[in-house]
N, C-alpha and C positions, 0 to 999 in steps of 0.2 A: 423627468417623470419618475426615473427609475427611484430618483431621491424622496421623492414626495411619496410614491408607494411605499417604499422602504421604512420611510419615517411614520407614515398613517399606520402600517402593519406592526409596527414593533413596538413604537412610543404610545401607539393609543392607550392601553390599559394603565402603563405605568402613570402618564400623563393625568388620566382621569380620576387617578387616588392622589397624585402629589400635590397638584394647586388646589384643589379644598384643604388639603391640611394645611398647606402653606396659608391660608388666608384664614383659616380656623387659630394658626398659631400667633396671627397679628390681633385677631378678635378677641382672643381669651385674657389679657390684661383689663380687656374692658367689661368684662363680666363681673358681678356681684357676689363672686365664690367668696366662700371663708377660705382664709390661709391654708389649712390643711387640705383642704377639695382643690384648691387652685393649683399646688404644688404638685400634687397626682395627676391633674388634667394636664398639668405643663411637660411631667414627664411622661404622659403617655402620647400627647402631642409628637413632643421632639424624637420620641422612639419611632411613631409612623411617619415622622417628617425624613429622619434617616434612614430607614427602611424603603420607603418608595423612591427618594433619592438614587439609592445606589440600585434599585432596580432599574431606574431612568439609565444609569450610567452602565449597566451592563447590556440592556438594550440596545445602548446608542453605539456599543463597540459591535454588535448583530448589523447594525446599520452601515458601519465603517464597510464589515466584511462584506454586505452584499455588492457595496460600490465596487471592491475590489473584485470580485467574482463577474460582475457584469462587465467591466473594462476587460480581464483575462480570463478567457474561457478554458476551462480543462479538458472538455471533448474535443478541442483541435486535433489534428495528425501531428503536428510536430509541435508538442507542448512542454520541451523540456524548462524551459524558462519559467513556465507557467507552474509547473510542479514544485520547482525550487521555492517560488514565491508563495506559493498556497502551503507549502509545509512550515514555511517562518511564520506565516500568517495566522495557521492553526495552532502551533504553540504559542506566539505573543498572546492569541486571543485567551487560551486557557489561562494563562499568566497572569493577565489584565483582570480578567473577572474574578480570579483569584486573589487580587492584592484587594479589588473594590469591595468582597464580601467581607474579608479579614479586616480590612480599615473599618468598613461600617458596624460590624460586630464590635469592633474595640471602640469604637467612639461612645455606643450603646452603652456597654457595660462601664466604662470610664465617667459616663454621666451621672454616675449613682456613686455616692459619697463611701458607702461600705465597700464596694468593689475596686475603688482608689485606693482605700487605706492596704486591701490584701495586697493590689499591684505592689505598693510601697516596699511591703513586707517582702514580696516576693524577689524584688530588684535586689535585696542584698545577700541573695541565695543565689544570683542569675548564672554563676560563674560553675557552682556545683551541678544545679538543675542541666545546664549546658551540655555539660560533659554526660552525665546520666541518659538525657534525650539521646545526644551524639552516639551513644552506644546502642540503645534502643531503636533508632531507627537508621542504622547504618546502610542497611541495603537499601532503604526509601530516600535517604539521601542522594547515595551511589545513583538510582534510578533517576532521579530529579538533574543531576550534574550530566548524567549519559544523555539526557533529553536537551539540554542545553549544546550538547555537542553534536548530536544528531540533527539539531534545527538549524546549526551555522555550519556544521561542516558537510553534512547532507551527504552521508554514505548509501540511505536512503532518501527518499521522498514520498509523497501521496501518490498513488495510482503508478507506482515503481513496479515492474515485475521480479519475482525474486523465485529463486530456488531455495528453500530451508528445510531443513530435516525431511529431503526426498520430497518436498513437496511444492508445486508451482501454484504461484497464486500473486494476487496484486495488493498493494499496500492500502487499506481499506481507511484506516485511522491511525493515528499516532497521539499518544495521550501523556500527561505527566510520567506514567509508570510502565507501560506496555504498549506494544504494536498489535493490531490487527491484520491479519492477512485473509483476503477472500481467496478460499481456493477452486480451483477451475470446476469443482463440482458443487459449489455453493458452501461448502463447510467453512468455517473459523479457524483461523490457526492464530492464538493469542501466545506472543513471547514477551516477554521482559526486555525494557531499553538496553538493559547490560548485553543480554544475547549480541546485538548489534555492533558492538563494541569490543567483545571479547573475544570471539568465535566467527569462524569463516561462513561467507555465503555467496550464493551467485546473486548478482544484479544485472537483470538483462537490458535495462534501460539507462545504466548509469549514466552515459554519455550521449547515447544515441538508442534510437529504438530498432533499427535495422537489425536483420539477424539471418544468418546464414541457414538453411535447414538441410539434413542431409537426409538421403534415401538408400538403404544397403540391399541388394539384390544377391542373392545365390544361384547360380548357374551353373550348366555343364560347360566342360572346357571347351566345347564346339560352338559355344556362343559368337555369332559375329558382332565383335563388340562396336565397330563402325556403324551398323544399322541401328542398334540400340541408343546410341550418341547420336544419332542424327534424330531417332525418335523421341528421345527426351527434348531437342532443342524445338523440335514442332509442336510439342505438348505444352510447354512454357511458353511459346510466344502466342498461344490462343488463349491462355489462362490470366486473367484479369487481377491475379493475385502476386504474380511476376514483376519484380520492380525493374526489371531488365539491366542487374548489374552483374549477377553470376549465374552461369548454367556450366556445368564442368560434371562429365562423367569420367571416371578413372578407375582402373584395376587395381585396387588397392590390399590384396594379398588372394595369395593361391593356395587353397586347402588341400588335404586328401583329395576329397570327391569333388570340389565346388572351385568355380573363381567367385571372389567377393567383389562386386560393384559397387562403388560409390558415386551417387549423384549428389551434386553441390547447386542447391538453388536458393535464392534471395526473395527477401518481401520487406516490407518497410516495418514490420513489427512482429512479433513473437505469435499472434492468433492465427495471422495470416501465413506465417511460415508454417505452422503445424498443419492448416488448412492446405497449404500448397503442396506439403510433403505428402499427405495423404491422397490427394489427385495424381501426383506423379507416380505413386507405389501402384495404384490399382491400377491406371493407365499402362503402365510400363509392364505389369504382370501380365494384362490382357492381351498386349502386343506380343508378349513372346508367347502364351499359348494359342494365338491366331496364326502366327506366322513360321514360330521355331520352336513347334512342342517337343522337337527331339531334344533341344537344349535345354529343358528343365532337369533339374538335380535329379540323378539316378545313381543307381547303385549296381555296378558290374561284378558278377560272378563268375568262376570258371566251374564247368562242368565235367566229369569224367564221364566217358563212355563206360556201360558196364561190359559191353561183349568184344572191347579190344582193349590194349593197354592205351594207355595214357600218352599222346604225343606232345612232345614241347611244340609251341607255336600254333597250339589250335585256336582257330577264332575264338574269340570272345563274346558272350551273349549277354545282352542288355537284361 
């Protein structure tokens, strides 16, 4: 059913042009046209035949892609294997389409005698031309080779979560020359393929989408840490975003005026980890405000009375 609908959708228009032109190519020798008119008609029919056939091959690649996408779904939660396959499939598809178009254009041009003569002359200077083209297209060739490396070694894949140039986003598209990163606020960051070969970046879904989220709280030294730790456990146990792997609260630093509390919570992916962090932060702050308002950060100062000399040990005022 999927195959039939995909063939009908992609190959209906190419077939509507290819088969009539194919029939016309068989009937053309039976016509009573003059030699010159027959030659012109034959060239036109051959050109249309090659064009429609190449069009059909390109659309056949789309049919194959539909079958693969139907069998492997990118929307599944555990889609690491699928993202690997889709990254390779996208690159191979672009390469196949480019080769089909290149061969079709070459066959059309070589069917003309004038073009064949020019091509023969160019072959004699192919060595010099290749050197010139190599220097002129050095960066383009480098990007193409980087595309092969990315497609098969896969430092990045489609739908990977990356942090690049300080921006968080997902890989939306990988072409022969650049990568499109969909930023969280729906902007698009476009980077050359060489960037991911030559420069460091963060890949949050390289081997797994699971992630630890951190929440930092700054409180007074009088905060009962065990009570906050118990409240953290209660919060995550009632939150469906928590994957039940990690829930830890630790005092990670003691600053001049505050204690630094770090909460570690885990989630199945970066999006849920971000939402879980926000929920934990909001609810812990509300818990401290409600139950231990005196433990919020504060500044202590010593005041010296004006009617009597200062006495060491005088009580501090908040």
